[in-house]
C-alpha positions in Angstrom: 0.0 0.0 0.0 1.5 3.4 -0.9 0.6 6.5 1.5 0.8 10.2 -0.1 2.2 13.3 1.6 0.7 16.2 -0.2 1.3 19.8 0.3 -1.0 22.7 -0.9 -0.5 26.2 -0.8 -2.8 29.5 -1.2 -1.8 33.1 -2.2 -5.4 34.3 -1.8 -6.6 33.2 1.7 -5.7 33.2 5.6 -5.1 30.5 7.6 -8.8 30.9 9.0 -10.4 31.2 5.5 -8.6 28.2 4.3 -9.3 26.0 7.3 -12.9 26.8 6.7 -12.9 26.0 3.1 -11.1 22.7 3.8 -13.5 21.5 6.5 -16.3 22.2 3.9 -14.7 20.6 0.9 -13.8 17.5 2.5 -16.2 17.4 5.7 -13.7 17.1 8.5 -13.3 19.0 11.7 -10.6 20.8 12.9 -9.1 22.0 16.1 -7.1 25.4 16.7 -3.7 24.5 18.1 -0.7 26.6 19.2 3.0 25.4 19.6 6.4 26.8 19.3 6.9 25.2 15.7 3.7 26.5 14.1 2.3 29.2 16.1 -1.5 29.2 15.7 -2.4 26.3 13.4 -5.6 24.0 12.6 -5.1 20.0 13.0 -7.8 18.0 11.6 -9.6 15.5 14.2 -8.3 12.1 12.5 -6.8 8.9 13.7 -3.0 8.5 13.1 -1.3 8.2 10.8 -3.4 10.7 8.9 -2.9 14.1 9.3 -4.3 17.3 8.0 -2.7 20.8 8.9 -3.2 24.3 8.2 -0.4 26.6 8.8 1.1 29.6 8.2 4.2 29.6 5.9 6.0 32.2 7.7 6.8 31.5 11.2 8.1 33.8 14.1 10.4 32.5 16.7 11.6 34.7 19.2 11.4 38.0 17.1 12.9 35.9 14.0 10.8 35.3 11.0 11.5 32.1 8.9 9.7 30.6 5.9 8.5 27.0 6.5 8.7 26.1 2.9 11.1 28.3 1.2 10.3 27.0 -2.3 6.7 28.2 -1.7 7.3 31.6 0.0 4.9 33.4 -2.1 2.0 31.3 -0.3 1.5 32.7 3.2 -0.7 29.5 4.0 0.1 25.8 3.6 -2.0 22.8 3.8 -0.3 19.5 4.6 -2.5 16.3 4.0 0.0 13.3 5.0 -0.7 9.7 5.3 -3.6 9.1 3.0 -3.9 6.2 0.7 -6.5 8.1 -1.9 -4.7 11.0 -2.6 -6.5 11.5 -6.2 -9.8 11.7 -4.4 -8.9 14.2 -1.9 -7.3 16.5 -4.5 -10.4 16.4 -6.5 -12.3 17.7 -3.6 -9.6 20.3 -2.6 -8.9 21.7 -6.1 -12.6 22.7 -5.9 -11.3 25.2 -3.4 -10.6 28.8 -5.3 -7.0 29.8 -5.2 -5.7 26.3 -3.8 -2.7 24.7 -5.5 -1.2 21.2 -5.3 2.5 22.3 -4.6 4.1 18.7 -4.0 3.2 15.3 -3.8 5.6 12.3 -2.2 4.6 8.8 -2.1 6.0 6.1 0.2 5.2 2.6 0.5 3.8 1.7 3.9 
């Protein structure tokens, strides 16, 4: 079985707008969280190893700003969709969100 790890991004939405759009598109609920690595972010309420996170690409660490994904620094908000077998079906639903782009897909055998 192959597991997919996708990265999406948006130039148009903020973190809250993207979280709401993803929740509606794939009918999943999110919990708002905070930690040192991501600051405020949203994580979908899913069983491991599946994970969906909406995060800011620009992180602030003790006054220093750092881009999480430098190759996509023009996307202020990122969506990580990790550990799913059915990436194509999720992509189809997520691509209905205006302004959301698939930036990278990695496949790994389970």
